[in-house]
ZAGU-945219 format. One record per residue (C-alpha): z, y, x. Coordinates in steps of 0.001 Angstrom, whole numbers, plus 500000, padded with zeros to 6 digits. Layout:
ZYX ...
//
This chain:
481151516107502886 480442514026506012 482252510710506160 484625510021509045 483440507046511089 486116504463511993 486158501049513588 488951499742511327 490817501121508287 493886499379506842 495485500009503442 498142498021501607 500494498140498627 498127499956496290 499483498155493197 496461498716490972 497482498169487352 500851499934487607 501831503453486571 502883504401490103 499503503709491703 497830506866493044 494320505536492508 492604508935492350 493831509882495813 492911506475497215 489420506764495740 489002510156497450 490191508641500742 487823505679500554 484944508046499757 485775510085502867 485582507282505452 482923504996506883 484708502103508615 483060499097510187 485950496976508888 488241497608505907 491428495531505714 493261495356502384 496635494094503572 498198492760500372 499452493947496982 496177495674496172 496038494415492571 499506493986491067 499029490671489260 502798490342488723 502854493405486478 499293493299485171 498919494209481518 495741494373479449 496833497670477933 496946499490481272 494126499440483812 492672502982483865 489158503932484918 490526505408488143 491886501992489147 488557500368488365 486752503034490421 488780502005493481 487578498405493112 483992499563492572 484180501742495687 485418498822497808 482571496652496525 480100499486497187 481385499773500770 480908496029501265 477378496232499874 476580498888502497 477665496678505395 481422497265505663 483273494035506435 486102493819503875 489100491515504356 491407491100501368 494676489646502691 496986488390499964 500501489713499347 503312488659497037 502168490747494049 498672489245494282 499811485799495447 497838484172492607 494778484741494789 496171482559497579 494745479436495980 491312480891496834 492148481800500445 489411481546503065 486792482309500417 483896484526501499 481339486274499333 478889488423501255 480891490943503285 484128490295501375 486555487685502737 489764486581501016 492450485286503398 496206485176504023 496086486508507579 493618487848510116 493295488249513880 490943490863515336 490036491094519010 490259494748520021 489592496151523515 493356496603524087 494210493091522897 494533490920519801 495730492417516507 497489490196513960 497333491255510304 499374489831507405 501223491299504424 504773490380505487 506354489009502297 507073485779504162 510091487578505684 511520488468502268 514238485967501340 514453487227497743 510813486308497177 511115482913498807 514319481818497048 514396483785493759 510959484920492702 512179486032489280 514571488464490998 511771489886493106 509596490360490006 512466492073488220 512786494387491189 509067495149490964 509360496134487309 512403498267488113 510515500018490905 507616500776488554 510067502248486025 511685504356488764 508264505697489746 507558506677486120 510889508517485893 510106510174489232 506689511275487898 508379512956484954 510886514633487311 508139515888489628 506146517237486691 509146519381485793 509730520446489413 506101521498489839 506259523523486624 509217525378488141 507344525909491402 509542523545493392 508607520728495802 508115517140494660 511049514759495194 511062511023495877 513902509121494223 513037505794495837 512877507282499345 516276508897498797 517724505579497643 516195503616500536 517344506130503149 520885506331501772 521535502624501269 522597501049504541 521377497571503582 517884498891502827 517682500635506208 518934497498507973 516412495333506095 513503497552507157 514594497497510791 515051493722510683 511616493272509081 509909495331511772 511725493630514651 511082490115513301 507353490779512918 507168492264516417 509093489415518051 506811486821516468 503780488760517673 505159488930521223 505784485157521187 502133484603520297 500784487151522799 499463489621520233 499182493238521314 499473494559517743 501096493269514554 500053495015511331 502002494565508080 502523496104504650 505065495013502010 507965497394502731 505998500583501893 507163502281505104 504355503700507278 505193503081510905 503728502826514377 506033502026517288 506247499880520398 508754497032520411 509948495498523683 511808492267524384 512552490100527383 509281488265526687 507058491334526597 506020494053524183 503745494783521259 502970497626518882 504287497228515328 502235499006512655 502690499343508912 500115500964506645 502688502181504098 501521502416500467 499471504331497890 502350505006495517 504473507503497440 503353507775501062 499575507739500463 499069506396503961 496661504215505904 496111502977509430 492936503879511267 491558502479514510 489150504707516413 487088503497519341 488483504866522627 491380506482520730 493386503531519420 495501503441516261 496545506435514189 498581506821511007 496743508707508260 498541510507505425 496500511871502542 498721514832501646 498654516122505217 494926515814505783 492993516335502553 491432519808501981 493219521922499357 490196522032497043 490168518214496897 493925518174496232 493411520515493292 490674518252491928 492833515152492219 495874516891490717 493749517818487719 492632514199487342 496237513018487693 497677515096484817 500534513066483393 500378511473479998 503925512622479248 504078510871475883 503255507559477598 505895508069480299 508593509253477891 507867506248475681 508334503909478644 511623505376479870 513350505874476503 514264503714473539 512617503988470159 514459503739466817 513722500045466295 515118499172469724 518274501160469036 518730499432465669 518543496018467273 
//
């Protein structure tokens, strides 16, 4: 299969090392593209929830593929997020074509593009990190429960269902937070004369123009590789586009990935239920 040539590809919120990570699909996506620049916009490796007992081969293959891309001339920028904040002590470190940083500015023909993860806007992370970590563990548990639910739905021939999306869309505070996040990022970008501001963090793929009395900019979010399976792509003479794996990948590749992603139901059931010793205590 011929690789799609891109100027820039952006992914974020992969959360390698967690049960929700869709590493097989991401590996297929990375194998299908040939970007000049690959931007990993935070929360690629989930250091918060990292456990020695769980880092499957598929997750390792994603890292190997990124390194292979760098070895073939792709410029790779790893921008730190809150779940991989431990790497921030090494910011501005470069090894070959791989650069570790907290933020990035690219000069595109249409104007400057400002890239950063976006956790700086999250008050819960800044003031109560333990609460944010607890939320991360809860989200991972929700994804495991959702995986079990979707396994049952698929066996019955019904469509997959996203519990977290339903919760986010139905809770007014969550919707307000997302809107506030997007507007804050855009307003800061306008103040600094950036044409584009590109974030991750909130797992909501988005591309929209934001206007204020001071000007305008385009807010972009690359989404995640847990539920949305989305990325941002910049094509020369075409501008930015949102990519979604489920909408674009050929059916034969979907079948292959689904086979690789067969659930270890015993592992999931063990994680979402109590065993006898826990009940006794």
